[in-house]
N, C-alpha and C positions, 0 to 999 in steps of 0.2 A: 378359316380366316385366309391360310396362306395359300388355299386353293384359288381363291378370290383376289387374293393378289397376283399369282404368278399370272391368271386369265388377263387381271387389269396391266400387267408389264407386257404381256404377250400382245394385246390389243396396240399399244403403242409402237412396240417392236415391229408389228406386221406393216403399220404404218410407215416405218422408216425403210423396210427391205422392199415394200413395194415402189420405191423412188417416190415418194413424195416431191423431193425434191426436183424431180423432171417434172410432175405434174404442175408444181409450182411456176415452174420458169415458162413452161409453155402456157401455163395460164397468163401470165406476165406479158408474153409477147403478144399472143392474142387481143388482151386489153390494151396495150398499146395501139394496137391496128384498128380496133372497133374504136377507139375513143378519137384517134387520127380522120377515120372517115366519117364521123357523125359531128366531129367539133365545127363549130361554127366559124372560127377561125381559118380552119384549112382551106374554105372555100371551094370544096371539091362537090361532085356530081352527086355524094350523099349528105352533104353538109347540110345541118338542120339548122333553123333559126333559131336564136338565143333562147327564146321562151320554151320552145319543143325541148331542146337540148338540155335545156335545166329540169324540163319534166322527166326525160328519159333516162337523164343521170341519177335521178332519184331513184327510181326503178331497178337500173344496173347496179346501184349502191346498197340495196336491202338485202341481198345475200351477203355482204359484208358486214353491213352493220348487226345481223342477225348472230352470224358467225363471233364477232367481238361482243357482242350483250350477252351470249351464252359463255364466252370465255371471262367476261368480268362478274357474272353472276356466282363463278365460284372460285373464283381468283383469293378471296380471303381466306376463306377456310380451308383452302391448298395450302396457302401461304403460312398461316397459323399452323396447322397439321405439319406440314413438311419442317420447316424449322424446329417443332417440340420434338418430331420422333427423331431429327438429325441428332438432335441434343443427347436425347435419352438413348438411341440405338448405340452408341459407344458403350453405354453401361461404365462409362466411368466419370465422377465429377471433373476430374483434371482436362477432360476434352475441352470443355469451354473454355479453361483458361490457355490452353495450347492454341487452339484455334483464334483465339480472340487477341491475344497478344501478337499473332502474324497477321490475320486478316486485317485488322484496323488500319495499322501501317501501311499494309500492301495496297489497300484502296486508296487512302489517302495519298499514296507515293503514285499511283497510276493515274489519279485524276488530275493531280499536280503536273505530272508529265503532260499528260493531255491539253492541259491549260496551255502549258509554254510551248508546246508544239503550235497550237491555234496561234497564240500570239506571235509567235517567230513568221508563221505563213502569212499572217495579214500585215505585218510590220514591212516583210521584203515584198509582197505583191502591191500591197496599197489599193484594195478593190475599188475604195471609195472613191478614188480622184479618178477612175474613167466615167465618173456620170456627173451630170449638171444635178447637183442636191435639191436646189431649189425647184426645177422645173420636174424632175423625177418624183420628188415625194409629194407634189401637188397633183400630179396625174395618179399617183399610187393612192392617195387619200381619196379621190373623187372614186377610181375603180372600188375600194374596199368598201364605201357605203358603211350601211349599219355594222357589218362585221367588224371594221376597223375603229368605230368609235366603241363599239362594246367592248372591244380587247385593250383599249387606251383606259379604259375605264376599269378594267380588271386589277391593275395593278394596286396593292394595298400598302400603306405605312410599315417597315418592317419593324419587328418587336426587337426589344433591346437583347443584347446577347445572354444575360442571364433569364429574361423570360423565354428565351429561345430552347435555353436547356432545359430549364422546367417544364417545357410545353412537350418535350421526348417523353416524358412520361405519361402515358394516358390516365387522365381523372375518371374518365368515362368511356370504355372500350364500345360502348354502342355508340357514343358520337363520333370516335374516332372512324367506326365502319362505313356510319353513315355519312361523313363527309371525306371518306376515302383517303384518310390519313395512313398514308402506308409506314411510314416511319414508326408511328406510333403503335400500329399495329404490329410490326417487327419487335420493338420493344417489350410487349405485352407478351408476345411468343416467348422472347428470350428469358424475360421472367419465369413463366410458366415450365419452360423448359429446362432451366438451371433448379427450381425447386424440385421438379420432378427426379431429374438426377441425384440430388441431395437425398432425397427421403427414400431414395432405392427402388429397384425395379417388382420387389414383391408388393409395396403399398401403392405404387403408381400404375400398376398393371391394368387395371379396371379402365382407367383415362387413357390408358397407352392404346388399349383395343378400341375404345371409342373413337380415338383421335385416326386409328388405323381404317377404321371403318368409313371416317368421314372422309380420308385421303381416298379410298378406293371408289368411293362414290363420286368425289370430284373429278377423278381421274376417267372414270366410266363415260361421265356427260362428256368430258372433254373429247373423250375418244370420238364420241358422236359428231361433236362439232368439227374435228379434225377432218372428217372425211367430206366436210364442206367447203375445207378450205382451198382448192383450186377454183371453184366456183365463185367464192368471196374475193378472191384476190383479183380473178378477172372483172368481177364488178367495181371494186375499190380502184383499179388503175384505170378501167374506163372511164368511171366519175372524174377521177384527177386529170386527165389528159383533155375529156371534154371541157371541162370548167376551165382548165388554165391555158390548154394549147400550148405552143413552142413560143411564143412572142414573149410570154413571163421568162421564160429560161434564156431567150437572148437578150434580153434588156440588163438582165442581171449574171451574166455570163463569167463576168472576172470575179465575184463575189461566189457563185457556184463552185467554181474552179477552185477559188483559195478555199473552200471549205471542204471539196472532195481531195484536195491534196494534203490537207491536214487528217482527213480521216484514212488515206491511205498511208499515211507516213504513221500513225498510230496503231495500224493493222500489220505495218512492217515490225514497230516497235513489239507488239503482242508474240510474233512469232520468234524474235529474239530473245522475249522472255521464256518462251516455251523450251527452246532450245537451251539458254544458259540455266535457268533456276528451274525448268519442270525436267530437264534433262529426258526431252523427246525431241523426235523428228520432227519439225514444227512443217513440212509438209504433208507428212501423214496425218497431222494434226487438224491442218487445214481443209484434207479430204473428207475427213469423217465430221465435220461441223456445217458442211454446207446446208444440209437439210434446216438447220435452225435459224442458220445466217440469212436463207431466202425467204422461210415465214417471218422472222423478224423486218424483212424489207418489205414485205408485201403488206403486211398487217400495220407496222409502225409502232408495234405495243410490245415491249417486255413481256409485259404480264400474259398476253396471248401465246408468247413463244416459250413461256418457261416450262408448262409440260414437259414439251418437244425437248428442251435444254437439259431437263433432268435425266431423259431416256439417252440423249447421247452422250451424257457426262460418265453416266452407269454403264452402258450396254456397248458404247463405242470407244471412248476414251479410258474405260476401266477404272474409273474414280471411283474411290471407295463409297459405298453409298451414304453412311454419315456425313462425310465430307460434301458429297454433292447435294443432300438435302438440307445442308446447312448453308452452304456458299451461293446456291443458285437463288433459292428465294431471297436471300440476303441481298444478292449483289443485284437482283431486279429491282431491287427498292434504292440501295446506296449507292452502287457502284455506275455511273451513268457517264463513263468517260468520251464517250462522242458527243452528249449532250453539252457537257463542259467544252468541250473543244469547238462545238458550234457555237454557244454562246458567247465565248470569248472574240471569235472571228467576226461574228455577227455586229457585237457591240465595237470594236474597234472600226470595222467598216461604215458603221452609222455616224460614228464620231468622226471619220474622215470625211464622209459625205456631207456633212454640217461643218467642216473646218473645225471641230474641236480637238484643239492639241492636249494631250493627258500628260501632266508631270509625272516624274519618278513615284511619288507618294501615290496619285490616283491610279496609275497603272497597276503598282501592289494592291492597290485596296480592290482594283476590279480582278486580279487575280483571285484573291482571298475570298472576295464576295462569289464570285462564279463556283470556284471550288466548293463552298458553303452551301450555295444553292442548288448545285446539281446532287448534293447528296440528300436523297430524301424525297425527289422528284418522282411525282405520281408517274409509273410506267403505262401510259396512256397515251394515245396519239394526240401531238400540237399540242402538248404542257408545255416543251420546251420556250414556246414563242411568248407566252404569259410571263414564264419566269423573265425571260429576256427583258421583256417591259418592264418588270419590277426594278431588275438590276438597273437598266438604263436610267431609272426614274431615280435612284439611289445615287447615282454617278453625275447627275447633272448633265448628262447627253440627251438630247430631245429624244423624248420617249415615242413620237410621233413617227419617226422615222420606222417604227417597227412595221407600220402598215404598208411599207415598201416590200416588206419581205414575205407578205401574206400570201403571195402567188407562187412563190417557191418553196414554202415551209414543207408543203407536203412531201414533195421528192426528196429533200434534204433530212426532214424527220424520218424517213424511210433508210436512207443511208446510215444516218447516227445510230439510230436504232440496231440495224445489223451490225455495228461495232461495239454498241453497249453489251450485247448477247455475245459478241466474242471476247469481250474484256470478262464477261463472266465464266465462261467457259477455260479462259486462259487462266482465271485465277483458280478454279477448281484442279488443272493440273497443277498448278504449282505449289496448293496447299495440300494435294496429294501426294507431291514428294517431299514436302517439309514435314508431313505429319503421319510418315509411314508407321510410326509405333500406335498407331489409332486403329483399334480393331474393329470390324463389322460386329453389330449385336447378333447373339447367336438366334437362329429361327425357333421358333415356339415350338413348331412340328415338322416333321420331315417334308421336303421338298417334294410335291407330287410328280409320279411319273407322268411318260404320254399317257399312259393309258386312263389315268386320272384326269388329266387337261382335257380329253375328248370327252 
């Protein structure tokens, strides 16, 4: 069992040591170049007609779709097994109390900080004042076409607070898996992990071994997918540039700059947190997490990045495995600081665009709503725009304005996902410092030697 686990760890570590970040970075640059050469909006010698460009973009996107689908195929069993093994590997039922009383307020605090940063940036810059709302929204709605119409139909009536709380506990785990309700899946894993910790390792060992095998199989499949990552990134970036071009970026430059300034400020706050709360060198921390940030940026998926984040946390940041295996899967589901910041900037941008003045009470409600909505957001590409439409609908701000943001949502989705992953790794460092008394579960058998690995 431990031989297989060691080989699985070595597979992912090998990808890190092979400078995966450099391969992804090269693929991103090549993707931008290919996209600009072929985009109809570039009007260069190699530019394609819109219909041909659309057809080619689908083929370029194919490796990326396969990559993301493979990751999504195993992410649910990986999350369940990682959280449960993270809880049980500490060998102490008090671990949950210790980490729970610290991680819950930490996640809420950093999410609130992100929302306040976004609100401050949007209030100071006022990006919505730079655009003629009526003219620009009409053009955006025309270009959005069926995508915009489908998006505006997506928001549904929000459940009451008691109903939302009750809905956290999955009555049917199969339905939660089918619908991709990651928060319910996390709660399910927490119940199982706590129960296994209470009954003790002797009685829970058979299930622990089964979960270890599930985790190893999932990580092996992900290891295969990671080798496709550079090609997937090239295709995804090329597809984005071919479809959007730079016209969309120019038209919403004030809004894009506002979001990027907010995300940069949040990253700076993370480095301060690493220094003050984690007691680590923030620059060394930043250098060690580049791989995970680049993969998150290129795939726009916290779920796709989670396996690499786990290995970075354990192998590079030297975070205790029980803490890393608990915080990373949990953070990929509930710690969406970058998404929260983006949502509040976008909401205020659209409010400014349509001349909607928010009262103090409405602004406070917006902050609370964004913090709540960002917790449990599915860790998949593009979900932030759907949640934003729901928030706007509940705030009385024209939800039609969301269609304006469709053209640039992908690039901002990439940026905020990289920030989300950074927040998860920051949380790992802080929890590792706050929970120094948590010990790793002892291995069931001695670690294999180099000879046995070969």
